[in-house]
C-alpha positions in Angstrom: 0.0 0.0 0.0 1.5 3.3 -1.0 1.8 6.3 1.2 -1.0 7.9 -0.8 -3.4 5.0 -0.5 -7.0 6.0 0.1 -9.9 4.3 1.8 -13.3 3.5 0.3 -16.7 2.0 1.0 -18.2 -0.1 -1.7 -21.8 -1.4 -1.6 -23.1 -4.7 -2.8 -26.5 -6.2 -2.2 -25.8 -9.2 0.1 -28.0 -11.5 -2.0 -26.3 -10.4 -5.3 -22.6 -10.5 -4.3 -21.8 -10.9 -0.6 -18.4 -10.7 1.2 -18.6 -14.5 1.3 -18.9 -14.6 -2.5 -15.8 -12.4 -2.7 -14.0 -14.7 -0.2 -14.9 -17.7 -2.5 -13.8 -15.9 -5.7 -10.7 -14.1 -4.2 -10.9 -11.3 -6.8 -13.8 -9.9 -8.9 -14.3 -7.1 -11.4 -16.6 -4.4 -9.9 -19.0 -4.3 -12.8 -22.2 -2.5 -13.3 -21.5 1.0 -11.8 -23.7 3.5 -13.7 -23.3 6.6 -11.5 -20.8 9.1 -12.8 -19.5 10.1 -9.3 -18.9 6.5 -8.4 -17.3 5.9 -11.8 -15.0 8.9 -11.3 -13.8 7.6 -8.0 -12.9 4.3 -9.6 -11.4 5.9 -12.7 -9.6 8.8 -11.3 -8.8 8.2 -7.6 -8.7 4.5 -6.8 -5.3 2.7 -6.9 -4.2 -0.8 -6.3 -3.7 -1.4 -2.6 -6.4 1.0 -1.4 -8.5 -0.6 1.3 -12.3 -0.9 1.0 -15.0 -1.3 3.6 -17.3 -3.9 2.0 -20.9 -2.9 2.7 -24.0 -5.1 2.4 -26.9 -2.9 1.2 -30.5 -4.1 1.0 -29.7 -6.4 3.9 -31.5 -6.7 7.2 -29.7 -4.9 8.7 -27.4 -3.2 6.2 -23.8 -2.7 7.3 -20.1 -3.3 6.8 -19.3 -7.0 6.5 -15.6 -6.9 6.0 -12.6 -5.5 4.2 -11.5 -5.7 0.5 -8.7 -4.1 -1.4 -8.4 -2.5 -4.9 -6.5 -5.0 -7.0 -6.2 -3.3 -10.3 -6.0 0.0 -12.1 -9.3 1.2 -13.6 -10.3 -0.3 -17.0 -13.4 -0.4 -19.2 -16.4 -2.3 -17.8 -17.1 -4.9 -20.5 -20.8 -5.0 -19.7 -21.3 -1.6 -21.3 -20.5 -3.2 -24.7 -22.7 -6.4 -24.2 -26.1 -5.9 -25.7 -27.5 -8.7 -23.6 -26.3 -7.1 -20.3 -28.6 -5.1 -18.1 -25.6 -2.7 -18.0 -25.3 -2.2 -21.7 -24.7 1.4 -22.8 -25.3 2.0 -26.5 -23.4 5.2 -26.4 -20.2 3.5 -25.2 -17.5 2.5 -27.6 -14.3 0.6 -27.2 -12.4 3.7 -28.2 -14.4 5.9 -25.8 -15.8 3.7 -23.0 -18.1 5.5 -20.6 -18.0 3.2 -17.6 -14.9 2.0 -15.8 -14.3 -0.5 -13.0 -11.5 -1.9 -10.8 -10.9 -5.4 -9.6 -11.6 -5.9 -5.9 -9.9 -8.6 -3.8 -11.0 -10.2 -0.5 -9.0 -9.3 2.6 -11.3 -10.4 5.5 -14.8 -10.9 6.7 -15.7 -9.4 10.1 -16.8 -11.8 12.8 -19.8 -9.5 13.1 -21.5 -7.1 10.8 -21.2 -3.4 11.7 -24.8 -2.3 11.2 -25.7 1.1 9.7 -27.6 2.0 12.9 -24.4 1.7 14.9 -22.4 3.7 12.4 -25.1 6.5 12.5 -25.0 6.6 16.3 -21.2 6.8 16.5 -20.3 10.5 17.1 -17.0 10.3 15.2 -18.8 8.9 12.1 -21.6 11.4 11.8 -19.9 13.2 8.9 -19.3 10.0 6.9 -20.4 10.1 3.3 -22.4 6.9 4.1 -24.5 8.7 6.6 -24.9 11.9 4.5 -25.4 10.4 1.1 -26.8 6.9 1.4 -27.3 6.1 -2.3 -23.7 6.5 -3.5 -22.3 3.0 -4.1 -18.6 3.9 -4.2 -17.5 6.5 -1.8 -14.4 7.8 0.0 -13.8 7.1 3.6 -11.3 8.9 5.8 -8.5 6.8 7.4 -10.0 7.6 10.8 -13.5 6.4 9.8 -12.0 3.3 8.3 -10.1 2.4 11.5 -13.2 3.0 13.7 -15.3 0.7 11.6 -12.5 -1.9 11.4 -12.3 -1.9 15.2 -16.1 -2.2 15.5 -16.1 -5.1 13.1 -13.3 -6.9 14.7 -14.8 -6.9 18.2 -16.1 -10.3 19.2 
């Protein structure tokens, strides 16, 4: 991890691709992002080695399930070119792709989920992007926020 490594939170629906799916696969391309701000984070700011809080959205309760790591530089999401994909974008070309992704690798699953409710109630996390802008699926996290959530997740 470089001195300039950043920290992130990435959301996945637990029933679509959980932390356990990532553990099984080891590494996966983070396909299907169709929000420009999230894309820009992956394209312009993420770098291999950056750590990720892996968040289960649409879960009961939603929360951070573990840690992953950025495993590649950004590259074109192949689903934008696939007419059979739900993520196809007819305006995207191989010469000018519109949607980018990074590969994400498993680091660890927490012994217990850190529920969103606990994150919201923690005074040092009240300014987190997760609390302020719930719908953003790829978002920056400060090193302090990352360490607080890691500590909460590693408690037995």
